[in-house]
C-alpha positions in Angstrom: -11.2 -19.0 -5.6 -13.8 -21.8 -5.6 -12.2 -23.2 -2.4 -12.0 -19.7 -0.9 -15.7 -19.1 -1.4 -16.5 -22.5 0.1 -14.4 -21.8 3.1 -16.0 -18.4 3.7 -19.4 -19.9 3.5 -18.5 -22.4 6.1 -17.5 -19.6 8.5 -20.9 -18.1 8.2 -19.5 -14.8 6.9 -21.1 -13.5 3.8 -18.8 -11.8 1.4 -20.7 -10.5 -1.6 -22.0 -7.4 -3.3 -23.6 -5.3 -0.6 -25.9 -2.4 -0.8 -24.0 0.8 -0.9 -25.0 4.1 0.7 -22.7 7.0 1.3 -22.9 10.7 1.3 -20.4 13.5 0.8 -20.9 14.9 4.3 -17.8 15.2 6.5 -17.1 12.4 8.8 -14.5 11.1 11.3 -12.2 8.1 11.4 -10.1 7.3 14.4 -8.0 4.5 15.8 -9.3 3.2 19.1 -7.9 0.7 21.6 -9.5 -2.3 19.9 -11.3 -1.0 16.8 -11.2 1.5 14.0 -14.0 3.9 14.5 -15.9 5.4 11.5 -18.1 8.2 12.7 -17.7 6.8 16.2 -18.8 3.2 15.2 -16.6 0.1 14.9 -15.4 -0.3 11.4 -13.5 -3.4 10.0 -11.3 -2.5 7.0 -11.7 -5.1 4.2 -9.4 -3.6 1.6 -7.8 -4.6 -1.7 -4.7 -3.0 -3.1 -4.6 -1.7 -6.7 -2.1 0.8 -8.1 -3.5 3.3 -10.5 -0.4 3.7 -12.7 -0.5 -0.1 -13.4 -4.1 0.0 -14.7 -5.2 2.1 -17.7 -7.4 4.9 -16.6 -10.2 3.7 -18.8 -10.4 0.5 -16.7 -10.3 2.1 -13.2 -14.1 2.1 -12.7 -14.4 -1.5 -13.9 -11.7 -2.7 -11.5 -13.0 -0.7 -8.6 -16.5 -2.1 -9.2 -15.0 -5.6 -9.1 -13.3 -4.9 -5.8 -16.6 -3.8 -4.4 -18.3 -6.9 -5.8 -15.8 -9.0 -4.0 -17.3 -7.7 -0.7 -14.5 -5.3 0.1 -15.2 -1.8 1.5 -11.8 -0.1 0.9 -9.2 0.2 -1.8 -5.5 1.0 -1.0 -2.9 2.4 -3.3 0.7 3.7 -3.2 1.4 7.2 -4.6 4.5 7.0 -6.8 6.8 10.0 -6.3 8.9 9.1 -9.4 5.9 9.3 -11.6 4.4 12.5 -10.3 7.7 14.5 -10.2 9.7 13.3 -13.1 11.9 16.4 -12.9 12.6 18.5 -9.8 9.7 20.8 -9.2 7.7 19.7 -12.2 4.6 17.7 -11.1 2.2 15.6 -13.2 -1.2 14.5 -11.9 -2.9 14.1 -15.2 -4.2 11.2 -17.3 -3.2 7.9 -15.7 -1.5 9.8 -12.9 -4.7 11.5 -11.7 -4.7 9.9 -8.3 -7.4 12.3 -7.1 -9.8 11.1 -9.8 -8.9 7.5 -8.8 -10.0 8.3 -5.3 -13.2 10.0 -6.4 -14.1 7.0 -8.6 -13.5 4.7 -5.6 -16.0 6.8 -3.6 -18.5 6.6 -6.3 -18.3 2.8 -6.1 -18.9 2.8 -2.4 -15.2 2.3 -1.4 -13.1 4.0 1.2 -9.5 4.7 0.4 -6.1 4.3 2.1 -3.2 6.2 0.5 0.4 5.3 0.9 2.6 8.1 -0.4 6.0 6.9 0.9 8.2 8.7 0.0 9.7 5.2 -0.4 7.0 2.7 -1.3 8.8 -0.4 -2.6 5.9 -1.9 -4.6 8.4 -3.8 -6.8 8.8 -0.4 -8.6 12.1 1.1 -9.8 14.0 2.5 -6.8 10.9 2.0 -4.7 9.2 5.0 -6.2 12.0 7.4 -5.4 12.8 9.6 -8.4 16.1 8.9 -10.1 17.1 12.6 -10.2 17.7 12.4 -6.4 20.9 10.6 -7.2 22.3 13.5 -9.1 23.2 14.9 -5.7 26.1 12.7 -4.7 25.7 13.8 -1.1 22.1 12.8 -0.8 21.2 10.2 1.8 18.0 8.5 0.9 15.4 7.6 3.5 17.1 9.8 6.2 16.5 13.1 8.0 19.3 14.6 5.9 18.0 18.0 4.5 19.0 17.1 0.9 16.4 14.3 1.1 13.8 15.9 3.3 13.5 19.1 1.4 12.4 17.5 -1.9 10.3 15.1 0.1 8.4 17.9 1.7 7.8 19.5 -1.7 6.4 16.2 -3.0 4.2 15.8 0.1 2.9 19.3 -0.4 2.0 18.5 -4.0 0.2 15.3 -3.0 -1.6 17.1 -0.3 -2.9 19.7 -2.8 -4.4 16.8 -4.7 -5.7 14.5 -1.9 -6.2 16.5 1.3 -9.6 17.7 0.0 -10.6 14.1 -0.4 -10.2 13.1 3.3 -13.2 11.7 5.1 -13.1 14.8 7.3 -13.9 16.8 4.2 -16.5 14.5 2.8 -14.1 12.4 0.8 -13.2 8.6 1.0 -9.6 8.8 2.4 -9.4 7.2 5.9 -5.7 6.9 6.6 -2.3 7.8 5.2 0.7 5.5 5.5 4.1 6.9 6.4 7.0 5.3 4.5 6.9 1.6 3.9 8.6 -1.3 5.8 11.2 1.2 6.9 12.3 -1.3 9.6 13.8 -3.5 6.9 16.1 -0.6 6.0 16.8 1.5 9.0 15.8 2.2 12.6 15.6 6.0 12.9 12.2 6.4 14.6 12.7 10.2 14.5 12.7 10.0 10.7 9.3 8.6 10.7 8.1 11.3 13.0 9.4 14.0 10.7 7.7 12.4 7.7 4.4 12.3 9.7 4.7 15.9 10.6 5.4 16.8 7.0 2.3 15.0 5.9 0.3 17.0 8.4 1.8 20.2 7.2 0.7 19.2 3.7 -2.9 19.1 4.9 -3.5 15.5 6.0 -5.5 15.3 9.2 -6.7 11.7 9.1 -4.6 9.1 11.1 -1.1 8.3 9.9 0.3 4.8 10.4 3.4 2.7 9.6 3.5 -0.8 8.0 6.1 -3.4 8.8 6.8 -7.1 8.5 6.5 -9.0 11.8 10.2 -9.1 12.5 10.7 -5.4 11.9 7.9 -4.0 14.0 10.0 -3.5 17.2 12.6 -1.5 15.2 10.2 1.3 14.4 7.3 1.1 16.9 6.6 4.4 18.7 3.9 5.2 21.2 2.4 7.8 18.9 2.2 5.6 15.8 -0.2 2.9 14.9 1.6 -0.1 13.2 0.2 -2.7 10.8 1.8 -6.0 9.8 2.2 -8.0 6.7 1.9 -11.8 6.2 0.4 -14.6 4.0 -0.5 -17.2 6.6 -0.7 -18.0 10.4 -2.9 -14.9 11.0 -3.6 -15.8 14.6 0.2 -16.1 15.4 1.1 -13.0 13.5 -1.4 -10.9 15.2 -0.5 -12.4 18.6 3.1 -11.3 18.0 1.9 -7.8 17.1 -0.3 -7.7 20.2 2.7 -8.4 22.3 4.3 -5.1 21.3 1.2 -3.1 20.5 -1.4 -4.3 22.9 -3.9 -1.4 22.5 -4.8 -1.1 18.9 -7.0 -2.7 16.2 -5.6 -5.6 14.2 -4.6 -4.7 10.6 -2.7 -6.8 8.1 -1.9 -4.1 5.6 -0.3 -6.5 3.2 -2.1 -9.8 3.1 -0.3 -11.7 0.4 -2.2 -14.2 -1.7 0.1 -14.1 -4.6 3.6 -13.0 -5.6 5.5 -11.4 -8.4 7.6 -13.1 -11.1 11.2 -12.1 -11.7 12.8 -11.7 -15.1 15.1 -14.5 -16.1 13.9 -16.7 -13.2 11.6 -19.6 -13.2 8.0 -18.5 -13.0 6.2 -19.0 -9.7 3.3 -21.5 -9.8 -0.1 -20.9 -8.2 1.1 -22.8 -5.0 -1.1 -24.0 -2.2 -3.7 -21.4 -1.1 -4.7 -23.4 1.9 -2.8 -21.2 4.4 -4.2 -18.1 2.7 -7.8 -19.3 3.0 -7.3 -20.2 6.6 -5.9 -16.8 7.4 -8.6 -15.0 5.6 -11.3 -17.0 7.4 -9.6 -16.3 10.7 -9.6 -12.5 10.1 -13.2 -12.6 8.9 -14.3 -14.6 12.0 -12.4 -12.4 14.4 -13.1 -9.0 13.1 -9.5 -8.3 12.0 -8.9 -5.7 9.3 -6.9 -6.6 6.2 -5.7 -5.3 2.8 -5.3 -8.0 0.0 -2.0 -7.4 -1.7 -2.7 -7.3 -4.5 -6.3 -7.7 -5.3 -5.5 -6.6 -8.9 -1.9 -6.4 -10.0 -2.2 -4.7 -13.4 1.0 -4.1 -15.4 4.3 -2.3 -14.7 4.7 -0.4 -17.9 7.9 0.8 -19.5 11.0 0.4 -17.4 9.5 0.9 -14.0 9.9 -2.7 -12.8 12.2 -2.8 -9.8 15.0 -5.2 -8.7 13.7 -6.8 -5.6 16.6 -8.8 -4.3 20.1 -10.3 -5.1 21.7 -11.5 -7.2 21.6 -8.5 -9.5 24.6 -9.9 -11.4 24.8 -13.5 -12.5 27.8 -15.3 -13.9 28.8 -17.9 -16.4 26.4 -19.4 -18.8 23.3 -17.7 -17.3 24.9 -14.3 -17.9 25.3 -15.1 -21.6 21.8 -16.4 -21.8 20.3 -13.3 -20.3 22.5 -11.1 -22.5 21.3 -13.0 -25.6 17.7 -12.7 -24.5 18.1 -9.0 -23.8 19.6 -8.4 -27.3 16.6 -10.0 -28.8 14.2 -7.8 -26.9 16.1 -4.7 -27.8 16.0 -5.5 -31.5 
């Protein structure tokens, strides 16, 4: 962080605790040809990602205050279907799952909000946030337009809308945008599926802009003329955005997942801090060129219980390592 602060100073961009002023009056947020427009004026999103179920509710205000003190103006969070609907038709938005209160606290700290309700969110969460009870139906086809998946998805979106639609900027709240699905291009290519989800979110009461997020290579698989698309990366910001411009020429620049860290995997060697030089260069480039970004994650928190997800193969290992892992698991279970 010392080097990050030094580099930002060199760019002439001040990132610090800024004076905050906001009111609860209704506003507008739109996506222009080159800029995001907040109440008609250009607005650069400087966001940090934090997931409310991964942080005890008692610490939310403190963490949000730290995000604001970093110089950011927005906080982003996934909404976790599996947590909010643990059983079909039974919803929970209380305690540490009170996402509406999380958004209200963010507004009190002078932060705008981006919500990412999925239905699939990845997030290194068990089944990407899809509830396990979906699999009781052997005919269900996840992340498709199949009615057995879309019907419960619409029910979930409706419940989320009841909580969060009143907190949109158009109603005096902090929510600027809503993300549809998450990196769907890494899984499928049914652009109509994304359109159906977008329409379902609108039916649930969301009127702020909807958008999709992809990795650079998967953008062309899902890009539609009626969708704004963001991109994720950790370095080479100028090149990544140039690639995005080549397929989406009329839109603001947004890196919705700017990675400056990574997760550790159980039974694997822990990742070291690495070289942050490419991260600092990319952040400096975005600050200098007015590009929007979302630091993923600005605060990671803890994945409690058994909600940690399996991110990639191999899921099954062989030989000595299997026995070592089994021995370690038996110790944990004792």
